[in-house]
N, CA, C and O atoms as a MOPAC input file, in Angstrom:
PM7 MOZYME 1SCF
protein

 N   -169.16400 1    38.57700 1    73.35400 1
 C   -170.20900 1    37.82300 1    72.60800 1
 C   -170.90200 1    37.09500 1    73.63100 1
 O   -170.32100 1    36.74300 1    74.65700 1
 N   -172.20500 1    36.83200 1    73.39300 1
 C   -172.88400 1    36.12200 1    74.44200 1
 C   -173.58900 1    35.05500 1    73.97900 1
 O   -173.52200 1    34.94500 1    72.75400 1
 N   -174.25300 1    34.21900 1    74.54300 1
 C   -175.21800 1    33.11500 1    74.09600 1
 C   -176.28200 1    33.76600 1    73.15800 1
 O   -176.49400 1    33.22300 1    72.07300 1
 N   -176.90900 1    34.80100 1    73.47600 1
 C   -178.24300 1    35.26200 1    72.73100 1
 C   -177.69500 1    35.65100 1    71.11500 1
 O   -178.24900 1    35.36700 1    70.05300 1
 N   -176.32400 1    36.45100 1    71.35700 1
 C   -175.75500 1    36.99600 1    69.86800 1
 C   -175.47700 1    35.97900 1    69.00000 1
 O   -175.58700 1    36.19200 1    67.79200 1
 N   -175.03600 1    34.59300 1    69.52700 1
 C   -174.53800 1    33.58300 1    68.91600 1
 C   -175.78500 1    32.83000 1    68.55100 1
 O   -175.71800 1    32.09700 1    67.56400 1
 N   -176.92900 1    32.91500 1    69.22500 1
 C   -178.29400 1    32.24900 1    68.71500 1
 C   -178.81000 1    32.96400 1    67.67000 1
 O   -179.42400 1    32.40600 1    66.76000 1
 N   -178.55600 1    34.55600 1    67.72500 1
 C   -179.11700 1    35.12900 1    66.55100 1
 C   -178.39900 1    34.99300 1    65.33200 1
 O   -179.00200 1    35.10900 1    64.26500 1
 N   -177.06600 1    34.73900 1    65.37200 1
 C   -176.30100 1    34.68100 1    64.18200 1
 C   -176.50600 1    33.36400 1    63.66100 1
 O   -176.51000 1    33.18800 1    62.44300 1
 N   -176.68900 1    32.34500 1    64.53200 1
 C   -176.88300 1    31.04300 1    64.15800 1
 C   -178.33900 1    31.01800 1    63.19100 1
 O   -178.47300 1    30.34500 1    62.17000 1
 N   -179.15500 1    31.73500 1    63.66500 1
 C   -180.54300 1    31.46200 1    63.53900 1
 C   -180.65500 1    32.36300 1    61.82900 1
 O   -181.52500 1    32.12100 1    60.99300 1
 N   -179.78400 1    33.16400 1    61.70500 1
 C   -179.67700 1    33.57100 1    60.41000 1
 C   -178.98400 1    32.98900 1    59.48900 1
 O   -179.29600 1    33.17100 1    58.31200 1
 N   -177.91000 1    32.17900 1    59.82900 1
 C   -177.09900 1    31.24700 1    58.97900 1
 C   -176.89000 1    29.81400 1    58.80700 1
 O   -176.10200 1    29.19900 1    58.08900 1
 N   -177.67000 1    29.47200 1    59.53300 1
 C   -177.66700 1    27.57600 1    59.26500 1
 C   -179.28700 1    27.58800 1    58.98800 1
 O   -180.30100 1    28.14900 1    59.40400 1
 N   -178.96000 1    26.80200 1    58.21000 1
 C   -180.50900 1    26.39700 1    57.46600 1
 C   -181.27500 1    25.63600 1    58.51500 1
 O   -180.68600 1    24.80900 1    59.21200 1
 N   -182.50500 1    25.86600 1    58.65300 1
 C   -183.54400 1    24.95600 1    59.33600 1
 C   -183.51000 1    25.63400 1    60.86400 1
 O   -184.16100 1    24.99100 1    61.68800 1
 N   -182.90100 1    26.74100 1    61.32600 1
 C   -182.61100 1    26.85900 1    62.70800 1
 C   -183.40600 1    28.41900 1    62.59400 1
 O   -183.40700 1    29.14200 1    61.59900 1
 N   -184.02700 1    28.67500 1    63.83300 1
 C   -184.70000 1    29.80600 1    63.97800 1
 C   -184.39600 1    30.56100 1    65.55700 1
 O   -184.47300 1    29.86400 1    66.56800 1
 N   -184.08200 1    31.89500 1    65.63700 1
 C   -183.94000 1    32.69200 1    66.77700 1
 C   -185.03200 1    33.57600 1    67.04000 1
 O   -185.18400 1    34.55500 1    66.30900 1
 N   -185.88100 1    33.33500 1    68.07200 1
 C   -187.08000 1    34.25800 1    68.47300 1
 C   -187.18000 1    34.14500 1    69.85600 1
 O   -187.92600 1    33.33100 1    70.40200 1
 N   -186.21500 1    35.19500 1    70.64600 1
 C   -186.17100 1    34.92700 1    72.05800 1
 C   -187.42900 1    35.28300 1    72.85900 1
 O   -187.50200 1    34.87500 1    74.01800 1
 N   -188.57200 1    36.11700 1    72.25800 1
 C   -189.54800 1    36.35700 1    72.92700 1
 C   -191.13800 1    35.75300 1    72.46000 1
 O   -192.23800 1    35.93400 1    72.98100 1
 N   -190.75700 1    35.02700 1    71.34600 1
 C   -192.19700 1    34.49500 1    70.91300 1
 C   -191.98100 1    32.72400 1    70.70900 1
 O   -190.90700 1    32.20300 1    70.40600 1
 N   -193.07700 1    32.09700 1    70.92000 1
 C   -192.84300 1    30.76600 1    71.00500 1
 C   -192.67600 1    30.24400 1    69.09300 1
 O   -193.12400 1    30.77300 1    68.07600 1
 N   -192.00200 1    29.25700 1    69.26600 1
 C   -191.66500 1    28.70600 1    67.97900 1
 C   -192.80700 1    27.85000 1    67.01900 1
 O   -193.21100 1    26.79400 1    67.50700 1
 N   -193.25300 1    28.18900 1    65.90000 1
 C   -194.11200 1    27.55500 1    65.26900 1
 C   -193.95500 1    26.13100 1    64.93400 1
 O   -192.85000 1    25.86400 1    64.46200 1
 N   -194.71700 1    25.21800 1    65.04600 1
 C   -194.45900 1    23.69000 1    64.60100 1
 C   -193.81600 1    23.66000 1    63.48100 1
 O   -194.10100 1    24.44900 1    62.58000 1
 N   -192.69000 1    22.59800 1    63.34100 1
 C   -191.70800 1    22.67800 1    62.27500 1
 C   -190.23400 1    23.65700 1    61.98800 1
 O   -189.46500 1    23.76600 1    61.03300 1
 N   -190.30800 1    24.20900 1    63.21100 1
 C   -189.20800 1    25.13500 1    63.17900 1
 C   -188.37000 1    24.80200 1    64.29500 1
 O   -188.82500 1    24.77700 1    65.43900 1
 N   -187.01300 1    24.51200 1    63.99600 1
 C   -185.95900 1    24.19600 1    65.23300 1
 C   -185.44500 1    25.53500 1    65.76300 1
 O   -184.70600 1    26.32000 1    65.17000 1
 N   -185.95400 1    25.65200 1    66.95300 1
 C   -185.73000 1    26.82400 1    67.80900 1
 C   -184.39800 1    26.66700 1    68.41600 1
 O   -183.96600 1    25.56600 1    68.75600 1
 N   -183.68900 1    27.87000 1    68.56600 1
 C   -182.83200 1    28.09200 1    69.23600 1
 C   -183.01600 1    29.00000 1    70.68100 1
 O   -183.69600 1    30.02500 1    70.74200 1
 N   -182.22700 1    28.37200 1    71.88700 1
 C   -182.28200 1    28.64800 1    73.08000 1
 C   -181.21100 1    29.15300 1    73.82100 1
 O   -180.21900 1    28.42400 1    73.83400 1
 N   -181.14200 1    30.18600 1    74.43300 1
 C   -179.74700 1    30.87300 1    75.06700 1
 C   -179.59700 1    30.44500 1    76.48400 1
 O   -180.37300 1    30.85700 1    77.34700 1
 N   -178.43100 1    29.47200 1    76.79500 1
 C   -178.25800 1    28.96900 1    78.32600 1
 C   -179.24000 1    28.26600 1    78.79900 1
 O   -179.34900 1    28.14500 1    80.01900 1
 N   -180.12600 1    27.67800 1    77.94600 1
 C   -181.22700 1    26.59800 1    78.53000 1
 C   -181.50500 1    25.62700 1    77.39000 1
 O   -181.58000 1    25.99700 1    76.21800 1
 N   -181.63300 1    24.53400 1    77.73700 1
 C   -182.42600 1    23.50400 1    77.13000 1
 C   -183.80300 1    23.03000 1    77.39000 1
 O   -184.00200 1    22.06500 1    78.12900 1
 N   -184.73100 1    23.65500 1    76.82600 1
 C   -186.20300 1    23.30500 1    77.64800 1
 C   -186.65900 1    21.74100 1    77.27200 1
 O   -186.37100 1    21.05700 1    76.29000 1
 N   -187.35700 1    21.49400 1    78.26100 1
 C   -187.84900 1    19.92800 1    77.94900 1
 C   -188.61900 1    19.97300 1    76.83400 1
 O   -188.56800 1    18.94100 1    76.16500 1
 N   -189.38200 1    20.91900 1    76.38100 1
 C   -189.78900 1    21.13500 1    74.87600 1
 C   -189.48300 1    22.14800 1    74.18900 1
 O   -189.14200 1    23.16400 1    74.79500 1
 N   -189.51800 1    22.14200 1    72.90400 1
 C   -190.09000 1    20.75100 1    72.16700 1
 C   -188.78300 1    19.75800 1    71.98200 1
 O   -187.60800 1    19.98500 1    72.26900 1
 N   -189.30000 1    18.75300 1    71.48900 1
 C   -188.27000 1    17.52500 1    71.29600 1
 C   -186.98700 1    18.20800 1    70.70900 1
 O   -185.92400 1    18.35300 1    71.31300 1
 N   -187.28300 1    18.61800 1    69.37000 1
 C   -186.30000 1    19.18300 1    68.47300 1
 C   -185.85200 1    20.60600 1    68.83600 1
 O   -186.48500 1    21.61100 1    68.51400 1
 N   -184.68900 1    20.60600 1    69.54400 1
 C   -184.24500 1    22.06600 1    69.94600 1
 C   -182.87100 1    22.23700 1    70.11300 1
 O   -182.17700 1    21.26600 1    70.41400 1
 N   -182.32600 1    23.49200 1    69.93500 1
 C   -180.82000 1    23.61900 1    69.91800 1
 C   -180.65500 1    24.65900 1    71.38300 1
 O   -181.41200 1    25.56600 1    71.73200 1
 N   -179.64400 1    24.26100 1    71.93100 1
 C   -179.32000 1    25.17800 1    73.15300 1
 C   -177.96000 1    25.59800 1    72.69400 1
 O   -177.33000 1    24.87200 1    71.92400 1
 N   -177.35300 1    27.01400 1    73.23200 1
 C   -176.32400 1    27.58200 1    73.21400 1
 C   -175.85900 1    28.05200 1    74.26000 1
 O   -176.28800 1    29.12000 1    74.69600 1
 N   -174.60700 1    27.16100 1    75.06100 1
 C   -174.51900 1    27.27300 1    76.35100 1
 C   -173.33300 1    27.78300 1    76.58300 1
 O   -172.42800 1    27.28700 1    75.91100 1
 N   -172.94700 1    28.90100 1    77.57400 1
 C   -171.58500 1    29.63400 1    77.72400 1
 C   -170.84300 1    28.69200 1    78.17300 1
 O   -171.39700 1    28.05000 1    79.06600 1
 N   -169.43300 1    28.23100 1    77.81400 1
 C   -168.55600 1    27.38800 1    78.52100 1
 C   -167.37800 1    27.74600 1    78.66000 1
 O   -166.42700 1    27.05900 1    78.28700 1
 N   -167.24100 1    29.29900 1    79.42500 1
 C   -166.08500 1    29.70700 1    79.62700 1
 C   -165.05200 1    30.27900 1    78.58300 1
 O   -165.30700 1    31.24000 1    77.85800 1
 N   -163.87500 1    29.59800 1    78.58300 1
 C   -162.91000 1    30.00000 1    77.52100 1
 C   -161.48900 1    30.29500 1    78.13500 1
 O   -161.14000 1    30.09500 1    79.29900 1
 N   -160.77900 1    30.79300 1    77.14400 1
 C   -159.21800 1    31.09700 1    77.63300 1
 C   -159.19100 1    32.06800 1    78.66200 1
 O   -160.10100 1    32.87600 1    78.85100 1
 N   -158.02600 1    31.98300 1    79.40600 1
 C   -157.95600 1    33.14700 1    80.33400 1
 C   -157.68400 1    34.27500 1    79.90900 1
 O   -156.69500 1    34.40000 1    79.18700 1
 N   -158.44700 1    35.34200 1    80.22500 1
 C   -158.05500 1    36.52400 1    79.97900 1
 C   -156.65300 1    37.10000 1    79.79800 1
 O   -155.91500 1    36.78800 1    80.73300 1
 N   -156.05300 1    37.89000 1    78.81100 1
 C   -154.89500 1    38.53600 1    78.84600 1
 C   -154.89600 1    39.98800 1    78.73100 1
 O   -155.25300 1    40.46600 1    77.65400 1
 N   -154.63800 1    40.56000 1    79.43900 1
 C   -154.54000 1    42.20800 1    79.51600 1
 C   -153.75000 1    42.80900 1    78.45500 1
 O   -153.84800 1    44.00800 1    78.19400 1
 N   -152.92500 1    41.97500 1    77.79600 1
 C   -151.88000 1    42.18100 1    76.72000 1
 C   -152.41100 1    42.32300 1    75.40300 1
 O   -151.84400 1    42.96500 1    74.51800 1
 N   -153.58400 1    41.67900 1    75.26000 1
 C   -154.09200 1    41.36600 1    73.84700 1
 C   -155.60700 1    42.02800 1    73.93300 1
 O   -156.33300 1    42.00800 1    74.92700 1
 N   -155.86800 1    42.54600 1    72.80600 1
 C   -157.16500 1    43.28400 1    72.70000 1
 C   -158.53000 1    42.42400 1    72.56500 1
 O   -159.46200 1    42.97000 1    71.97500 1
 N   -158.69900 1    41.20600 1    73.03700 1
 C   -159.58800 1    40.43500 1    72.45900 1
 C   -159.63100 1    39.30100 1    73.72300 1
 O   -158.73000 1    39.07200 1    74.53000 1
 N   -160.95000 1    38.67700 1    73.63500 1
 C   -161.34500 1    37.38500 1    74.56600 1
 C   -161.34500 1    36.09700 1    73.63900 1
 O   -161.34600 1    36.17900 1    72.41100 1
 N   -161.34500 1    35.12400 1    74.20900 1
 C   -161.52000 1    33.91900 1    73.64100 1
 C   -162.61000 1    32.95400 1    74.20000 1
 O   -162.13300 1    31.87800 1    74.56200 1
 N   -164.13700 1    33.09400 1    74.38000 1
 C   -164.90900 1    32.52300 1    74.49600 1
 C   -165.11800 1    31.43700 1    73.98900 1
 O   -164.93700 1    31.22100 1    72.79100 1
 N   -165.56900 1    30.50700 1    74.88900 1
 C   -166.16400 1    28.96400 1    74.43800 1
 C   -167.51800 1    29.00100 1    74.66000 1
 O   -168.13700 1    29.56800 1    75.56000 1
 N   -167.98800 1    28.20200 1    73.56300 1
 C   -169.60700 1    27.75000 1    73.78200 1
 C   -169.77400 1    26.37100 1    73.51300 1
 O   -168.85600 1    25.75200 1    72.97400 1
 N   -170.96500 1    25.74800 1    73.86100 1
 C   -171.30500 1    24.35400 1    73.79200 1
 C   -172.77600 1    24.46000 1    73.53800 1
 O   -173.72200 1    24.77200 1    74.26200 1
 N   -172.66300 1    24.05800 1    72.12900 1
 C   -173.99100 1    23.97100 1    71.24100 1
 C   -174.62500 1    22.62100 1    71.23500 1
 O   -174.16300 1    21.64300 1    70.64800 1
 N   -176.03900 1    22.65800 1    72.14100 1
 C   -176.35800 1    21.17100 1    72.18300 1
 C   -177.29800 1    21.13700 1    71.27500 1
 O   -177.82900 1    22.20900 1    70.98400 1
 N   -177.67800 1    20.07000 1    70.69400 1
 C   -178.75400 1    19.62200 1    69.69400 1
 C   -179.34800 1    18.60200 1    70.43600 1
 O   -178.73000 1    17.74800 1    71.07200 1
 N   -180.85600 1    18.73100 1    70.32100 1
 C   -181.67400 1    17.40900 1    70.79000 1
 C   -182.60500 1    16.90500 1    69.72700 1
 O   -182.76400 1    17.68000 1    68.78400 1
 N   -183.20900 1    15.84300 1    69.68700 1
 C   -184.08700 1    15.71700 1    68.65100 1
 C   -184.71700 1    14.24700 1    69.06700 1
 O   -184.58100 1    13.93900 1    70.25200 1
 N   -185.25900 1    13.49800 1    68.37100 1
 C   -186.01100 1    12.49400 1    68.74500 1
 C   -185.44100 1    11.37800 1    68.90800 1
 O   -184.22500 1    11.41100 1    69.10300 1
 N   -186.15500 1    10.01500 1    68.87800 1
 C   -185.18000 1     8.92300 1    69.09100 1
 C   -184.52800 1     8.16400 1    68.07000 1
 O   -184.06300 1     7.03800 1    68.24300 1
 N   -184.50200 1     8.89100 1    66.86900 1
 C   -183.45800 1     8.70000 1    65.95900 1
 C   -182.13100 1     9.73500 1    65.87000 1
 O   -182.08100 1    10.89500 1    65.46100 1
 N   -181.22200 1     8.98500 1    66.33800 1
 C   -180.14200 1     9.71300 1    66.50100 1
 C   -179.63600 1    10.76200 1    65.36100 1
 O   -179.10700 1    11.86200 1    65.52500 1
 N   -179.97300 1    10.05600 1    64.11600 1
 C   -179.67100 1    11.05700 1    63.06200 1
 C   -179.96000 1    12.43300 1    62.91600 1
 O   -179.18600 1    13.23600 1    62.39700 1
 N   -181.14900 1    12.72200 1    63.40600 1
 C   -182.02000 1    14.03700 1    63.51100 1
 C   -181.05600 1    14.85200 1    64.13900 1
 O   -180.56300 1    15.72000 1    63.41900 1
 N   -180.63000 1    14.77600 1    65.42300 1
 C   -179.67500 1    15.55900 1    66.45300 1
 C   -178.45500 1    15.77100 1    65.68900 1
 O   -177.95700 1    16.88500 1    65.52700 1
 N   -177.88300 1    14.46600 1    65.12700 1
 C   -176.55600 1    14.73500 1    64.38400 1
 C   -176.27800 1    15.61900 1    63.28200 1
 O   -175.24300 1    16.26300 1    63.11200 1
 N   -177.33300 1    15.58700 1    62.52800 1
 C   -177.65900 1    16.40400 1    61.15400 1
 C   -177.72300 1    17.46800 1    61.33900 1
 O   -177.25500 1    18.19800 1    60.46500 1
 N   -178.32700 1    18.09300 1    62.55300 1
 C   -178.47800 1    19.44600 1    62.95200 1
 C   -177.13700 1    19.99600 1    63.33300 1
 O   -176.64800 1    21.07700 1    63.00400 1
 N   -176.66100 1    19.09900 1    64.05000 1
 C   -175.04900 1    19.37100 1    64.80100 1
 C   -174.20300 1    19.69500 1    63.65000 1
 O   -173.56400 1    20.74200 1    63.54400 1
 N   -174.23500 1    18.63800 1    62.70000 1
 C   -173.29500 1    18.70400 1    61.59300 1
 C   -173.48200 1    20.22500 1    60.85200 1
 O   -172.48800 1    20.93000 1    60.67600 1
 N   -174.63600 1    20.60700 1    60.49500 1
 C   -175.03800 1    21.67300 1    60.03000 1
 C   -174.38400 1    22.91000 1    60.64400 1
 O   -173.74100 1    23.70800 1    59.96100 1
 N   -174.53600 1    23.01300 1    61.69700 1
 C   -173.94800 1    24.06900 1    62.68600 1
 C   -172.36000 1    24.23500 1    62.95400 1
 O   -171.76000 1    25.29200 1    63.15300 1
 N   -171.67300 1    22.52900 1    62.89400 1
 C   -170.40800 1    22.54100 1    62.69100 1
 C   -169.81300 1    23.05200 1    61.69600 1
 O   -168.78600 1    23.72800 1    61.76300 1
 N   -170.51400 1    22.71800 1    60.54200 1
 C   -169.78500 1    23.11800 1    59.08200 1
 C   -169.83700 1    24.53800 1    58.99200 1
 O   -168.85500 1    25.14700 1    58.56900 1
 N   -171.04600 1    25.23300 1    59.39900 1
 C   -171.16900 1    26.75700 1    59.55700 1
 C   -170.15200 1    27.49900 1    60.13700 1
 O   -169.60300 1    28.48500 1    59.64400 1
 N   -169.86200 1    26.82900 1    61.51500 1
 C   -169.26700 1    27.70400 1    62.35600 1
 C   -167.31700 1    27.47000 1    62.17400 1
 O   -166.42400 1    28.31300 1    62.24500 1
 N   -167.26200 1    26.18700 1    61.96100 1
 C   -165.97200 1    25.64600 1    62.10000 1
 C   -165.10200 1    26.52200 1    60.90600 1
 O   -165.43100 1    26.40900 1    59.72500 1
 N   -163.98700 1    27.38700 1    61.31300 1
 C   -163.15900 1    28.23300 1    60.53700 1
 C   -163.74600 1    29.47900 1    59.77700 1
 O   -163.26400 1    29.98500 1    58.76300 1
 N   -164.90800 1    29.89400 1    60.47200 1
 C   -165.61700 1    31.06600 1    60.17900 1
 C   -164.57900 1    32.29100 1    60.62700 1
 O   -164.04500 1    32.32800 1    61.73600 1
 N   -164.41900 1    33.09800 1    59.78300 1
 C   -163.38800 1    34.25000 1    59.94500 1
 C   -164.11700 1    35.62800 1    59.68100 1
 O   -165.08600 1    35.75000 1    58.93200 1
 N   -163.57800 1    36.55100 1    60.32800 1
 C   -163.67600 1    37.98800 1    60.12400 1
 C   -165.16100 1    38.25000 1    59.90300 1
 O   -165.53900 1    38.76700 1    58.85100 1
 N   -165.90900 1    37.94900 1    60.75200 1
 C   -167.34700 1    38.32900 1    60.96200 1
 C   -167.74200 1    38.94300 1    62.07200 1
 O   -167.22200 1    38.72100 1    63.16500 1
 N   -168.83500 1    39.88500 1    61.85400 1
 C   -169.42000 1    40.67100 1    62.92500 1
 C   -170.63000 1    40.02900 1    63.31200 1
 O   -171.43600 1    39.92900 1    62.38700 1
 N   -171.09400 1    39.43500 1    64.71400 1
 C   -172.05600 1    39.00400 1    64.88600 1
 C   -172.94200 1    40.14400 1    65.50300 1
 O   -172.48700 1    41.24800 1    65.79900 1
 N   -174.39000 1    39.73000 1    65.68700 1
 C   -175.39700 1    40.88100 1    65.78900 1
 C   -175.11100 1    41.77800 1    67.16900 1
 O   -175.52300 1    42.92800 1    67.31700 1
 N   -174.45500 1    41.15300 1    67.99000 1
 C   -174.05300 1    42.09900 1    69.26100 1
 C   -172.97100 1    43.25300 1    68.90000 1
 O   -172.68900 1    44.22100 1    69.60600 1
 N   -172.46000 1    42.93700 1    67.69600 1
 C   -171.46600 1    43.89600 1    67.48900 1
 C   -170.10400 1    43.29900 1    67.54900 1
 O   -169.18000 1    43.91100 1    67.01200 1
 N   -169.90800 1    42.26800 1    68.09400 1
 C   -168.68000 1    41.69000 1    68.39900 1
 C   -168.03200 1    41.03300 1    67.19100 1
 O   -168.69600 1    40.23800 1    66.52600 1
 N   -166.60700 1    41.35500 1    66.82500 1
 C   -165.77700 1    40.93400 1    65.57100 1
 C   -165.25400 1    39.76900 1    66.12900 1
 O   -164.69100 1    39.67800 1    67.21900 1
 N   -165.51900 1    38.68800 1    65.14500 1
 C   -165.10200 1    37.30500 1    65.26000 1
 C   -163.88600 1    37.18300 1    64.43400 1
 O   -164.08500 1    37.38700 1    63.23700 1
 N   -162.51900 1    36.86400 1    64.82200 1
 C   -161.63200 1    36.91700 1    63.77900 1
 C   -161.46100 1    35.40000 1    63.37700 1
 O   -161.15300 1    35.11100 1    62.22100 1
 N   -161.66500 1    34.42900 1    64.34400 1
 C   -161.63000 1    32.93300 1    63.88500 1
 C   -162.47300 1    32.03100 1    64.90300 1
 O   -162.43700 1    32.21100 1    66.12000 1
 N   -163.19000 1    31.10100 1    64.31200 1
 C   -163.95800 1    30.13100 1    65.13000 1
 C   -163.31400 1    28.90500 1    64.84600 1
 O   -163.14100 1    28.62600 1    63.66000 1
 N   -162.95900 1    28.18600 1    65.65000 1
 C   -162.11200 1    26.62700 1    65.81000 1
 C   -163.43100 1    25.74500 1    66.62700 1
 O   -163.82500 1    26.07900 1    67.74500 1
 N   -163.78300 1    25.03500 1    66.15300 1
 C   -164.86200 1    23.89100 1    66.81100 1
 C   -163.98000 1    22.81600 1    67.50500 1
 O   -163.15900 1    22.23500 1    66.79500 1
 N   -164.06500 1    22.50300 1    68.78000 1
 C   -163.47600 1    21.26400 1    69.16400 1
 C   -163.83600 1    20.08700 1    68.62100 1
 O   -164.82300 1    19.95200 1    67.89700 1
 N   -162.85400 1    18.95000 1    69.02600 1
 C   -163.02400 1    17.77500 1    68.11300 1
 C   -163.30900 1    17.83800 1    67.09900 1
 O   -163.58800 1    18.94900 1    66.64800 1
 N   -163.38000 1    16.55700 1    66.17700 1
 C   -163.52800 1    16.79800 1    64.86700 1
 C   -164.93400 1    16.77200 1    64.04200 1
 O   -165.12300 1    16.46600 1    62.86400 1
 N   -165.70100 1    17.12000 1    64.87200 1
 C   -166.96400 1    17.18500 1    64.29900 1
 C   -167.68700 1    17.18600 1    65.72200 1
 O   -167.16100 1    17.30300 1    66.82900 1
 N   -169.09500 1    17.01800 1    65.38200 1
 C   -170.21700 1    16.93700 1    66.56600 1
 C   -169.91400 1    15.37200 1    67.30800 1
 O   -169.61800 1    14.30400 1    66.77400 1
 N   -170.10600 1    15.70000 1    68.66200 1
 C   -170.04100 1    14.51400 1    69.46900 1
 C   -171.34200 1    14.06600 1    70.15000 1
 O   -172.12700 1    14.79800 1    70.75300 1
 N   -171.45100 1    12.62200 1    69.93700 1
 C   -172.68200 1    12.07000 1    70.52500 1
 C   -172.69800 1    12.22300 1    72.07900 1
 O   -171.72600 1    11.83200 1    72.72500 1
 N   -173.87800 1    12.83300 1    72.74700 1
 C   -173.89100 1    12.74900 1    74.35900 1
 C   -174.97500 1    11.75700 1    74.78800 1
 O   -175.85100 1    11.42200 1    73.99100 1
 N   -174.93200 1    11.34000 1    75.89100 1
 C   -176.05400 1    10.60200 1    76.37600 1
 C   -177.41200 1    10.77300 1    75.96200 1
 O   -177.59000 1    11.98000 1    75.79900 1
 N   -178.15800 1    10.30900 1    75.78600 1
 C   -179.79800 1    10.25000 1    75.56600 1
 C   -180.56000 1    10.86500 1    76.93400 1
 O   -180.19800 1    10.46000 1    78.03900 1
 N   -181.47200 1    11.71100 1    76.82700 1
 C   -182.03900 1    12.36900 1    78.13600 1
 C   -182.94600 1    11.16000 1    78.69400 1
 O   -183.11200 1    10.02500 1    78.24700 1
 N   -183.40500 1    11.72200 1    79.68200 1
 C   -184.32200 1    10.89500 1    80.31200 1
 C   -185.52700 1    10.28700 1    79.58500 1
 O   -185.94400 1     9.17600 1    79.91300 1
 N   -186.17300 1    11.10200 1    78.46400 1
 C   -186.91800 1    10.95600 1    77.42100 1
 C   -186.55100 1    10.01100 1    76.18800 1
 O   -187.21700 1     9.78000 1    75.17800 1
 N   -185.50800 1     9.61500 1    76.50200 1
 C   -184.64100 1     8.86800 1    75.17700 1
 C   -184.52600 1     9.45000 1    73.73600 1
 O   -184.51300 1     8.87200 1    72.64900 1
 N   -184.43400 1    10.95000 1    74.10200 1
 C   -184.07600 1    11.67600 1    72.89000 1
 C   -182.50700 1    11.93000 1    72.82100 1
 O   -181.77600 1    12.11800 1    73.79300 1
 N   -182.14600 1    11.90200 1    71.52900 1
 C   -180.60700 1    11.79000 1    71.27500 1
 C   -180.10200 1    13.45300 1    71.59600 1
 O   -180.85900 1    14.42400 1    71.58300 1
 N   -178.93300 1    13.47000 1    71.82000 1
 C   -178.36300 1    14.67300 1    72.01000 1
 C   -176.84000 1    14.54100 1    71.41500 1
 O   -176.11000 1    13.57700 1    71.64800 1
 N   -176.57100 1    15.39600 1    70.80500 1
 C   -175.31000 1    15.90300 1    70.08500 1
 C   -174.46100 1    17.37600 1    70.63400 1
 O   -175.14600 1    18.33500 1    70.99000 1
 N   -173.30400 1    17.44000 1    70.65900 1
 C   -172.61800 1    18.46600 1    71.10400 1
 C   -171.55200 1    18.98800 1    69.98700 1
 O   -170.81600 1    18.27700 1    69.30300 1
 N   -171.66000 1    20.48500 1    69.97500 1
 C   -170.55700 1    20.86400 1    69.13300 1
 C   -169.86100 1    21.96000 1    70.01400 1
 O   -170.52300 1    22.88800 1    70.47800 1
 N   -168.59800 1    21.84500 1    70.22400 1
 C   -167.80900 1    22.84200 1    70.97900 1
 C   -167.11200 1    23.87000 1    70.17000 1
 O   -166.23600 1    23.47800 1    69.40000 1
 N   -167.36900 1    25.05700 1    70.23800 1
 C   -167.01900 1    26.22200 1    69.69400 1
 C   -166.47800 1    27.28900 1    70.50700 1
 O   -166.16000 1    28.35900 1    69.98800 1

């Protein structure tokens, strides 16, 4: 599974998010970005590869980790609420095939919910979901 496949799945399954890797997002749409968080638009979501468990040749699967970073305006609740929707959709997800054909047995998110991150240089709030 890679960040693009997870972006596509999130865009299909989290209310208010969209995945469009080749076209700009229209106004009012919260776009997903794989492996980057562009400076614009203000309200955006990035899916970043974050390593994972060491590979084990004796089992038939990998355990990748991702950091899903939400950024919004200067009201912390905007990014937090997007992060909460993502967390609620992902945490505990079982037996699901994502768009690249990867079978996901179980998703567990780290921490007990989204975690506030520092505001960026523009004063925009960011929240992080680890999965």
